[in-house]
PyMOL Python script that loads the backbone (N, CA, C, O; Angstrom):
from pymol import cmd

cmd.read_pdbstr("""\
ATOM      1  N   MET A   1     -15.522   0.556  -8.631  1.00  0.00           N
ATOM      2  CA  MET A   1     -16.163  -1.057  -7.915  1.00  0.00           C
ATOM      3  C   MET A   1     -17.362  -1.741  -8.694  1.00  0.00           C
ATOM      4  O   MET A   1     -18.330  -1.328  -9.332  1.00  0.00           O
ATOM      5  N   THR A   2     -16.845  -2.985  -8.345  1.00  0.00           N
ATOM      6  CA  THR A   2     -17.571  -3.903  -9.195  1.00  0.00           C
ATOM      7  C   THR A   2     -18.845  -4.484  -8.494  1.00  0.00           C
ATOM      8  O   THR A   2     -18.883  -4.300  -7.277  1.00  0.00           O
ATOM      9  N   GLN A   3     -19.852  -5.128  -9.039  1.00  0.00           N
ATOM     10  CA  GLN A   3     -21.064  -5.512  -8.414  1.00  0.00           C
ATOM     11  C   GLN A   3     -20.206  -6.971  -7.382  1.00  0.00           C
ATOM     12  O   GLN A   3     -20.452  -6.961  -6.176  1.00  0.00           O
ATOM     13  N   THR A   4     -19.386  -7.968  -7.858  1.00  0.00           N
ATOM     14  CA  THR A   4     -18.696  -8.873  -7.533  1.00  0.00           C
ATOM     15  C   THR A   4     -18.243  -8.031  -5.532  1.00  0.00           C
ATOM     16  O   THR A   4     -18.476  -8.444  -4.396  1.00  0.00           O
ATOM     17  N   GLU A   5     -17.717  -7.078  -5.943  1.00  0.00           N
ATOM     18  CA  GLU A   5     -16.847  -6.639  -4.875  1.00  0.00           C
ATOM     19  C   GLU A   5     -17.563  -5.893  -3.858  1.00  0.00           C
ATOM     20  O   GLU A   5     -17.076  -5.831  -2.729  1.00  0.00           O
ATOM     21  N   ILE A   6     -18.833  -5.231  -4.166  1.00  0.00           N
ATOM     22  CA  ILE A   6     -19.789  -4.730  -3.536  1.00  0.00           C
ATOM     23  C   ILE A   6     -20.433  -6.498  -2.746  1.00  0.00           C
ATOM     24  O   ILE A   6     -20.441  -6.469  -1.515  1.00  0.00           O
ATOM     25  N   ASN A   7     -20.708  -7.285  -3.114  1.00  0.00           N
ATOM     26  CA  ASN A   7     -21.435  -8.635  -2.959  1.00  0.00           C
ATOM     27  C   ASN A   7     -20.260  -9.300  -1.510  1.00  0.00           C
ATOM     28  O   ASN A   7     -20.603  -9.785  -0.432  1.00  0.00           O
ATOM     29  N   GLN A   8     -18.961  -9.079  -2.018  1.00  0.00           N
ATOM     30  CA  GLN A   8     -18.133  -9.974  -1.114  1.00  0.00           C
ATOM     31  C   GLN A   8     -17.870  -8.920   0.069  1.00  0.00           C
ATOM     32  O   GLN A   8     -17.218  -9.277   1.050  1.00  0.00           O
ATOM     33  N   GLY A   9     -18.412  -7.542  -0.038  1.00  0.00           N
ATOM     34  CA  GLY A   9     -18.384  -6.488   1.165  1.00  0.00           C
ATOM     35  C   GLY A   9     -16.969  -5.658   1.100  1.00  0.00           C
ATOM     36  O   GLY A   9     -16.508  -5.081   2.084  1.00  0.00           O
ATOM     37  N   GLN A  10     -16.448  -5.673   0.026  1.00  0.00           N
ATOM     38  CA  GLN A  10     -14.942  -5.213   0.222  1.00  0.00           C
ATOM     39  C   GLN A  10     -15.439  -3.469  -0.457  1.00  0.00           C
ATOM     40  O   GLN A  10     -16.219  -3.233  -1.379  1.00  0.00           O
ATOM     41  N   MET A  11     -14.656  -2.486   0.398  1.00  0.00           N
ATOM     42  CA  MET A  11     -14.653  -1.291  -0.201  1.00  0.00           C
ATOM     43  C   MET A  11     -13.462  -1.205  -0.897  1.00  0.00           C
ATOM     44  O   MET A  11     -12.637  -1.996  -0.441  1.00  0.00           O
ATOM     45  N   ILE A  12     -12.998  -0.455  -1.959  1.00  0.00           N
ATOM     46  CA  ILE A  12     -12.321  -0.372  -2.981  1.00  0.00           C
ATOM     47  C   ILE A  12     -12.122   1.677  -3.360  1.00  0.00           C
ATOM     48  O   ILE A  12     -12.957   2.466  -3.802  1.00  0.00           O
ATOM     49  N   VAL A  13     -10.464   1.929  -2.874  1.00  0.00           N
ATOM     50  CA  VAL A  13     -10.356   3.363  -3.262  1.00  0.00           C
ATOM     51  C   VAL A  13      -9.683   3.471  -3.921  1.00  0.00           C
ATOM     52  O   VAL A  13      -8.659   3.000  -3.428  1.00  0.00           O
ATOM     53  N   LYS A  14      -9.373   4.039  -5.445  1.00  0.00           N
ATOM     54  CA  LYS A  14      -8.332   4.181  -5.618  1.00  0.00           C
ATOM     55  C   LYS A  14      -7.980   5.671  -6.139  1.00  0.00           C
ATOM     56  O   LYS A  14      -8.584   6.045  -7.145  1.00  0.00           O
ATOM     57  N   VAL A  15      -7.136   6.472  -5.593  1.00  0.00           N
ATOM     58  CA  VAL A  15      -6.652   7.648  -5.647  1.00  0.00           C
ATOM     59  C   VAL A  15      -4.946   8.004  -6.585  1.00  0.00           C
ATOM     60  O   VAL A  15      -3.870   7.432  -6.410  1.00  0.00           O
ATOM     61  N   GLY A  16      -5.217   8.907  -7.357  1.00  0.00           N
ATOM     62  CA  GLY A  16      -4.445   9.091  -8.241  1.00  0.00           C
ATOM     63  C   GLY A  16      -3.503  10.442  -8.280  1.00  0.00           C
ATOM     64  O   GLY A  16      -3.917  11.494  -8.766  1.00  0.00           O
ATOM     65  N   LEU A  17      -2.555  10.335  -7.871  1.00  0.00           N
ATOM     66  CA  LEU A  17      -1.731  11.450  -7.620  1.00  0.00           C
ATOM     67  C   LEU A  17      -0.552  11.972  -8.972  1.00  0.00           C
ATOM     68  O   LEU A  17       0.410  11.317  -9.374  1.00  0.00           O
ATOM     69  N   ALA A  18      -1.051  13.454  -9.505  1.00  0.00           N
ATOM     70  CA  ALA A  18       0.016  13.837 -10.460  1.00  0.00           C
ATOM     71  C   ALA A  18       1.334  14.160  -9.555  1.00  0.00           C
ATOM     72  O   ALA A  18       1.023  14.399  -8.388  1.00  0.00           O
ATOM     73  N   ALA A  19       2.714  14.222  -9.816  1.00  0.00           N
ATOM     74  CA  ALA A  19       3.737  14.430  -9.450  1.00  0.00           C
ATOM     75  C   ALA A  19       4.498  15.750  -9.753  1.00  0.00           C
ATOM     76  O   ALA A  19       4.095  16.310 -10.772  1.00  0.00           O
ATOM     77  N   VAL A  20       5.247  16.210  -9.265  1.00  0.00           N
ATOM     78  CA  VAL A  20       5.758  17.689 -10.158  1.00  0.00           C
ATOM     79  C   VAL A  20       6.312  17.465 -11.301  1.00  0.00           C
ATOM     80  O   VAL A  20       6.294  18.457 -12.030  1.00  0.00           O
ATOM     81  N   ARG A  21       6.990  16.182 -11.916  1.00  0.00           N
ATOM     82  CA  ARG A  21       7.437  16.321 -12.624  1.00  0.00           C
ATOM     83  C   ARG A  21       6.279  15.109 -13.660  1.00  0.00           C
ATOM     84  O   ARG A  21       5.808  14.051 -13.245  1.00  0.00           O
ATOM     85  N   PRO A  22       6.087  15.718 -15.032  1.00  0.00           N
ATOM     86  CA  PRO A  22       4.623  14.915 -15.788  1.00  0.00           C
ATOM     87  C   PRO A  22       4.863  13.550 -16.187  1.00  0.00           C
ATOM     88  O   PRO A  22       4.025  12.798 -16.684  1.00  0.00           O
ATOM     89  N   ALA A  23       6.175  13.263 -15.911  1.00  0.00           N
ATOM     90  CA  ALA A  23       6.073  11.491 -16.410  1.00  0.00           C
ATOM     91  C   ALA A  23       5.943  10.777 -15.148  1.00  0.00           C
ATOM     92  O   ALA A  23       6.118   9.559 -15.115  1.00  0.00           O
ATOM     93  N   GLU A  24       5.611  11.534 -13.975  1.00  0.00           N
ATOM     94  CA  GLU A  24       5.462  10.313 -12.817  1.00  0.00           C
ATOM     95  C   GLU A  24       4.271  11.000 -12.078  1.00  0.00           C
ATOM     96  O   GLU A  24       4.084  12.171 -11.745  1.00  0.00           O
ATOM     97  N   PHE A  25       3.281   9.473 -11.892  1.00  0.00           N
ATOM     98  CA  PHE A  25       2.022   9.228 -11.684  1.00  0.00           C
ATOM     99  C   PHE A  25       1.824   8.324 -10.690  1.00  0.00           C
ATOM    100  O   PHE A  25       1.757   7.132 -10.988  1.00  0.00           O
ATOM    101  N   ILE A  26       1.701   8.734  -9.391  1.00  0.00           N
ATOM    102  CA  ILE A  26       1.452   7.496  -8.681  1.00  0.00           C
ATOM    103  C   ILE A  26      -0.035   7.037  -8.082  1.00  0.00           C
ATOM    104  O   ILE A  26      -0.710   7.976  -7.660  1.00  0.00           O
ATOM    105  N   VAL A  27      -0.548   5.891  -8.005  1.00  0.00           N
ATOM    106  CA  VAL A  27      -1.448   5.323  -7.825  1.00  0.00           C
ATOM    107  C   VAL A  27      -1.736   4.738  -6.962  1.00  0.00           C
ATOM    108  O   VAL A  27      -1.262   3.616  -7.145  1.00  0.00           O
ATOM    109  N   LEU A  28      -2.400   4.775  -5.798  1.00  0.00           N
ATOM    110  CA  LEU A  28      -2.278   4.257  -4.460  1.00  0.00           C
ATOM    111  C   LEU A  28      -4.098   3.267  -4.295  1.00  0.00           C
ATOM    112  O   LEU A  28      -5.107   3.972  -4.308  1.00  0.00           O
ATOM    113  N   GLN A  29      -4.203   2.217  -4.203  1.00  0.00           N
ATOM    114  CA  GLN A  29      -5.214   1.342  -4.082  1.00  0.00           C
ATOM    115  C   GLN A  29      -5.658   0.884  -2.670  1.00  0.00           C
ATOM    116  O   GLN A  29      -4.944  -0.077  -2.381  1.00  0.00           O
ATOM    117  N   LEU A  30      -6.171   1.042  -2.073  1.00  0.00           N
ATOM    118  CA  LEU A  30      -7.029   0.941  -0.743  1.00  0.00           C
ATOM    119  C   LEU A  30      -7.948  -0.085  -0.661  1.00  0.00           C
ATOM    120  O   LEU A  30      -8.975   0.043  -1.327  1.00  0.00           O
ATOM    121  N   THR A  31      -7.770  -1.278   0.151  1.00  0.00           N
ATOM    122  CA  THR A  31      -9.078  -1.871  -0.046  1.00  0.00           C
ATOM    123  C   THR A  31      -9.241  -2.369   1.873  1.00  0.00           C
ATOM    124  O   THR A  31      -8.445  -2.401   2.811  1.00  0.00           O
ATOM    125  N   GLN A  32     -10.583  -2.655   1.721  1.00  0.00           N
ATOM    126  CA  GLN A  32     -10.957  -2.591   3.412  1.00  0.00           C
ATOM    127  C   GLN A  32     -11.983  -3.604   3.486  1.00  0.00           C
ATOM    128  O   GLN A  32     -13.115  -3.133   3.383  1.00  0.00           O
ATOM    129  N   ASP A  33     -11.923  -4.856   3.633  1.00  0.00           N
ATOM    130  CA  ASP A  33     -13.070  -6.059   4.093  1.00  0.00           C
ATOM    131  C   ASP A  33     -14.336  -5.297   4.671  1.00  0.00           C
ATOM    132  O   ASP A  33     -13.975  -4.877   5.770  1.00  0.00           O
ATOM    133  N   VAL A  34     -15.608  -4.935   4.450  1.00  0.00           N
ATOM    134  CA  VAL A  34     -16.227  -4.659   5.080  1.00  0.00           C
ATOM    135  C   VAL A  34     -17.320  -5.583   5.636  1.00  0.00           C
ATOM    136  O   VAL A  34     -18.036  -6.142   4.805  1.00  0.00           O
ATOM    137  N   VAL A  35     -17.544  -5.820   6.994  1.00  0.00           N
ATOM    138  CA  VAL A  35     -18.253  -6.523   7.917  1.00  0.00           C
ATOM    139  C   VAL A  35     -19.127  -6.190   8.636  1.00  0.00           C
ATOM    140  O   VAL A  35     -18.961  -5.429   9.590  1.00  0.00           O
ATOM    141  N   PRO A  36     -20.439  -6.810   8.235  1.00  0.00           N
ATOM    142  CA  PRO A  36     -21.760  -6.200   9.234  1.00  0.00           C
ATOM    143  C   PRO A  36     -21.049  -6.276  10.626  1.00  0.00           C
ATOM    144  O   PRO A  36     -20.312  -7.199  10.970  1.00  0.00           O
ATOM    145  N   GLY A  37     -21.361  -5.210  11.360  1.00  0.00           N
ATOM    146  CA  GLY A  37     -21.686  -5.423  12.738  1.00  0.00           C
ATOM    147  C   GLY A  37     -21.805  -6.572  13.417  1.00  0.00           C
ATOM    148  O   GLY A  37     -22.095  -6.555  14.613  1.00  0.00           O
TER     149      GLY A  37
END
""", "prot")
cmd.dss("prot")
cmd.show_as("cartoon", "prot")
cmd.util.cbc("prot")
cmd.orient("prot")
């Protein structure tokens, strides 16, 4: 996460998964806006 994303209230999670075959690599990016209660 960058400082800009933190200032905008964003939480970003990136998850990398290596599949059974070496040529396959899956990247999931989840973004959620975090708004103070």
